C-alpha positions in Angstrom: -31.6 3.7 -12.5 -31.2 6.9 -10.5 -30.6 4.8 -7.4 -27.6 3.1 -9.1 -26.3 6.5 -10.3 -26.4 7.8 -6.8 -24.5 4.8 -5.4 -21.8 5.1 -8.1 -21.4 8.8 -7.3 -21.3 8.1 -3.5 -18.5 5.5 -4.0 -16.4 7.9 -6.1 -16.9 10.9 -3.8 -15.8 9.3 -0.5 -12.8 7.2 -1.7 -9.5 8.0 0.0 -6.3 8.4 -2.0 -4.8 5.2 -0.6 -7.9 3.3 -1.8 -7.8 5.0 -5.2 -4.1 4.4 -5.7 -3.6 0.9 -4.3 -6.8 -1.1 -5.1 -5.6 -2.2 -8.5 -5.1 -5.5 -10.3 -3.4 -8.2 -8.1 -4.0 -6.3 -4.9 -5.5 -7.9 -1.8 -7.7 -6.1 0.7 -10.1 -6.7 3.6 -13.4 -5.1 4.4 -16.5 -5.8 6.6 -19.9 -6.3 5.2 -22.8 -6.9 7.7 -20.3 -8.0 10.3 -18.6 -10.5 8.1 -14.9 -10.1 7.2 -14.5 -10.2 3.4 -11.1 -10.9 1.7 -10.9 -9.2 -1.7 -8.6 -10.3 -4.5 -8.7 -7.3 -6.8 -8.6 -8.4 -10.5 -9.2 -5.0 -12.1 -9.4 -1.5 -10.9 -12.0 0.3 -13.1 -10.6 3.3 -15.0 -13.9 4.5 -16.5 -14.9 7.7 -14.9 -18.3 6.5 -13.7 -16.8 3.3 -12.1 -13.7 4.7 -10.5 -15.2 4.2 -7.0 -15.3 0.4 -7.7 -12.9 -2.4 -8.2 -13.7 -5.7 -9.8 -12.5 -8.8 -8.0 -13.2 -12.1 -6.3 -14.5 -11.7 -2.8 -14.2 -14.5 -0.2 -15.6 -15.1 3.3 -16.9 -17.8 5.5 -20.1 -17.6 3.6 -18.5 -17.8 0.1 -15.5 -20.0 0.4 -15.0 -20.3 -3.3 -15.4 -16.6 -3.7 -17.8 -14.5 -5.6 -17.0 -12.3 -8.6 -18.2 -8.7 -8.6 -17.5 -5.1 -8.0 -16.7 -3.8 -4.5 -17.0 -0.2 -3.4 -13.3 0.9 -2.9 -14.3 3.2 -0.1 -15.4 0.1 2.0 -11.9 -1.4 2.0 -10.2 -1.2 5.4 -6.7 -2.2 4.5 -4.4 -3.6 1.8 -3.0 -6.9 2.9 0.0 -8.9 1.6 -0.6 -11.9 -0.6 0.8 -14.2 2.1 -1.9 -13.0 4.5 -4.6 -13.6 1.9 -3.3 -17.1 1.3 -3.1 -17.8 5.1 -6.8 -16.7 5.3 -7.6 -19.1 2.4 -5.9 -22.0 4.2 -8.0 -21.3 7.3 -11.3 -21.2 5.5 -11.5 -17.4 5.7 -12.6 -17.7 9.3 -9.6 -16.2 11.2 -9.1 -12.5 11.7 -6.1 -11.1 9.9 -4.3 -10.4 13.2 -3.9 -14.2 13.7 -2.1 -15.1 10.4 1.1 -17.0 10.4 
């Protein structure tokens, strides 16, 4: 349990203001995890003090085409993207970089 507590604290302590303020319900973001580009559809930004470093959502990649529900550390998000870019990535099977969207 102390390991989980440490991770939650780390996520909350390194979050930037833009991540804290913009990763809310119905936001779309991108991040890398182990070299894979992940497209996040944020469904809920946690407001509980001990979860503020995380956002709940559906996370898509070439490895999880249908998406996977779960929490993502807000500090790992690289950018907020417009919904049209998220939808273009979905059309392309999550395999194109976000610089090649329509």
